[in-house]
N, C-alpha and C positions, 0 to 999 in steps of 0.2 A: 504494500500500500504506500502511495506517495506521501510526500510531506503535506501537512495541513497548510494550505495557502491562505494568506490574509491579504486583502486588497484595501489599501489605505486611500480613501476617497476624500476629496474636498480639503486637501491639506495646504494648497498654495505651494510656494517655493520655500527654499531654505531660509529666506529672509524672514519668514513667519516664525517668531519665537515659540509660539504655542505648538506649532507642528514639530519643530525641532525637539522640544522637550517632551512631547507626548507620543511621538511616533518615530521620527527619524533616528533618534538616539538609540532606539532598540534594534534597529535593522541589523547591526553586526552580530547580535547575540541570538537572533531567532533560530538559526540553524541548530544551535546547541540544544534547543528544546523541541526539535522536530518541526519547526515552522519555516515557511518561506514567505517573505513579505514582498509585495509589489506596490509601488506608489503610483496611483492613477492621476498623475499631475504632469502636464507638459512643462509647466514652469519649473518644477523640481528637476526634471531630466535635462532641460535646457541649461539650467545652472551648472549641473554636473558636467555637461558637454563643454561648456565654456571654460570650466576649470581644468578640463582634461587637455592633454597635449594631442589627443587624437583629433585629427581634422579630415580624415579620409572619407571617401564616399560611403563606405559601410557605416561609419559612425553617424554621418548625417542622415542616412536612410533610416537607421535604427531610431534616431531621434524623431523623425517625422512619422514613424509608425507607432509612436507611443499611444495616441488615441485608439488605434486599432487594437493594440495589445491590451489596453485597458478594458476594452469591450470583451475581448477573449477572456481576460482574467476575471471579469465580473461573472461570467458564466461558469468558470471552472473553480473559482475560489470557494472555500467553505465558510469563510468569515468576511463580512464587510464591515469596515471601520469608518464611522462618520464622526466629524468633528464640529463642535459648536453648531452654527446654523448653515454650514456648507453641505447641504444635501438637497435633493429634490424628493418629493413624496413618491414619485413613480419609481425612483431607485430603491427606496425602502420597500415599497409594496411588491416590486418585482423580486427583490431579494427574499422577502418572506415567502412569496409564492414558490420560489425555486428551492426553498428549504435552507437558505443561508442562515448562519448565525449573525445577528445584528449587534454590533458594539457601538454604543454612543458615548463619546468622550466630551466632557464639559469641564473647562478649567477657568472659566470666568462667568460672571453674572451677566451674560449676554442678553438676558431677558429684561435688563434695566437699560435706561437711557443715560449714558454717562455725560459728563460735562463736555461741551464742544471744544475742539482744539483752540479756537479763537478766544476762549473766555477763561484763560488760565487763572486770572486773579479774581474771579467772581465766585462768591459763595454759592454752592450748588448742592442740592440733595437729589441724588439719582432717583428717578421714578420708574415704575414698572411700565414697560412698553407692551401693551396687550397683544399686539401682533407677534412680537418676538417670543413672548411668553407662551403663546399658543403653539408656536412652532416647536419650542423646546419640549413642551409637555406632550405634544403629539408623538414625537419620536421616542420619548422616554417610555410611553405606554406600550410601544411596539418593540422596543429593543430587548434582546435577551439579557444584556448586562449594560449598566450605566457606570462608566468610570468617571470619578470626579477627583479634584485635586485636594479637597479639604473638607472639614466638618460642616461649614456653612452651606456649601453646595450639596453635601450629602443629605442634610436635613430637608432641603428643598426637593431633591430628586426622589427621596423616599416617599414623598406624597404621591408619586406617579409611577414608581417602579418598585417591584419587590426584590430586585437584585441590584443593589447599589454597592459599589466597592470604592474605597478611597485609595487612590494611587497617586502619590505626589509627583509633580513634574520633576524631571531628572536632568542632570548634565551628562553629556556623552563621555567625558573623561575628567580625571581629577589630577591636579598637580602633585608632584612627588613630595613637595615640602613648601613651607612659607615662601612667598615671593620676596625678593629684595626690595626694600623701600626706595622710592625715588629721592633724589637730592637735587633741589630743595623738595620738602615734603609735599605730598599731593593728597587732597581729599577728592575722591572721584565718584561720579554717578554715571550710570548707563541706563537708557530707557527710551521710550517713545516720546516724541515732542509734547504730546498732551499731558504726559505725566510729570512734566516740569512744574506743574501746579503744586506738587507736594514739596518740592524744594523751597518754594516760596514761603512755606510755613516756617522754615528754619533759616530764612535768608539773613535775619539779624544775627543769628549765631555765627554764620560763616563770615559776615562782615566783622564781627567782634574778634574772631580768631585771626583774621588777616591783619587787623589793626595791631594785635599783639605780636604777630609773626609776619613781618613784611615780605618774607620770601615764600610764604605759604601760597600754593596754587590750588585752584579748583578746576578740575577737568570735567567736562560734560561730553560724554560719548553719545551722540544723538544725531538724527538727520538734519535738524535745524533748531535754531533758537526761537522761542516765542516772544511776542511783544507784550509789555515793554521788557527790555533786557534786564538781567539781574544787576543788583548794585554791587555785588562782590566781584573781585577780579576773577576772570575765568578764561579758559581756553576751550574752544569747540573743536571736537574731532568727529567729522561726519561718520555716522555708524555704518559699519559693514561687519561681516563675520571676521574678516581679517583684522579690522581695526579693534574689534572687541578683544580678540586674542592678543593683540599687541599692547594695548594700553591698560587694560584692567590689571595685569600683573605688575604694573608700575605704580599703582595706587599705594599710598601709605595706608590709607583706610578708605573703605567704601561707605557710602551712605544709602540707605533704603527707606526713606520716610513715606508713610502713608497716612491717610486720615481715617477716623473711625466713622465710616458711613457704610451703607449697604453694599456699595460697589466694592470698596476696599476690603470689607470683611470677607467677601467671597474670593478674594485674590490670595495667592500663595506667597507673594513677595518674592517672585522667582529671581529677580535681579540680585537679591541678597544671596541666594543659593549660588548664582553664577560667580559672584565675587569670591565667596568662600571656596568654591571649587578651584579657583585660580590661586589659592593660597593667600588671599587678602582678607584681613579682619573687617568686620562690618558693624556699623551702628544702625539699629533698626527700630522702627515703631513696633509696638506690641500687636498691631493689627496685621492680619494676613499671614505672617510667618508662623508655621506650626511650632510654637514655642515649646510644646511638650517634648519635641525631639531634641531641644537644646536646654533641657531642664537643669543640666549640671551647672549652668551659669558661667561656664568657662569658655564657651565657644562663640558667643555673640554678646554684644553690649546692647541692652534694650533701654530706650529713652522714651519717657512719657510726656515730657514737657521741654520747652526751649532750654531751660536751665540744665536739665539732665542731658540734653543733646550736647550742650557746651562742655559739661564735665566729662562725658564719655569720650568725646573727640579729643579734648585736651589731654586726658590721661593717655590715650594711644599715641598722640603726637609727641608727648613729652617722655614717653617711656618705651624705648625700642624693645625691651624684654617683654613687656606686657603685650606689645603688638605681636611679637612672634609667638607667644603663648596662645593668644586668641586665634591666630592664624592656624597654628598646628592643631588645636582642639577642634576648630571649625572644619578643617580638612578631614579629620577623623570621622566626624559626623556625616559629612557629605559622602565620603568613601563608602560608608556602611549603610546609609539610609537614603541618599539622594543621588546616587549614580545609576546610570543605566545598567551597569553590570550587576549591582546589588538588587535591583528591582526587576530584572528581566524575567525571572522565574514567575513572579506574581503577574506580570504583564502577559506572559505566555499562557498561563493557566486561565486568565480572564478571557482572552480572545479565543482560546481553544474550547473552553467550556467542558 
């Protein structure tokens, strides 16, 4: 009997952080568990083609045949994996009719309406989007298993599905040890442009730290800055996978602030996980990050108020030994609980059924 084939649909390309953390990271480990994965995304395969040195006719032909191969794999796969709202109802209905196992993956509160990108400094409470909520609940009721990234989403999903499993987002690889700190020191942040609203909440803290340390830099790894620009001195590094891998290891300390609202409570604060996986210590808000996994208090610094943000960052900036201890403990947690290798068995069991 052949391997159990899983078709990942609606993932977008590698630039989609959720797809990388929820699907692509597991691809190298599937064979170990008797699975074969195929990504039904032209964008994904085009990215790999561009990154490859192969430019021959066969490689180009194979790329153009991705849609046809996706259709073939839809018929032959035993499991269909759908992500967020990236599915059509006919795909789900046809898959059920053909006897496929349907896996629905949700790692954000996409049933809410978040703050628009253009309103970073506006107070906003996310509201339920009735159309998106109906789409989420429709597929939950029909899926064989619903995978979610945390407790908040699990509570929501269990209202509509009897088989909900919590599977945190993971990083594909983990650094071998704490990263060397940049000189001069760097406070770093990585994320989507609209999430710069959370840095605004601690902007006074960053200004204060720079006033005390004229050499201190703040690096923002994102595709663009929002208006108005921040008051602290900063450097912008346009985001890409290569830029993320190059600049995060140079952070002295990463920051991962979030707000306590319905949108953020459903998030996993994945960027904190990414920094920790590169061997960089992180100061985080208590919202989003699964703090139970870091309950020892040695692997992350948690800040509830601007004053706590200041004290946590100051301690790391002023104490290289504290920085390295946090980084080493954080790496240990990531390696055992938030890496694709550590979670691949759970993922394989969920998609296989």
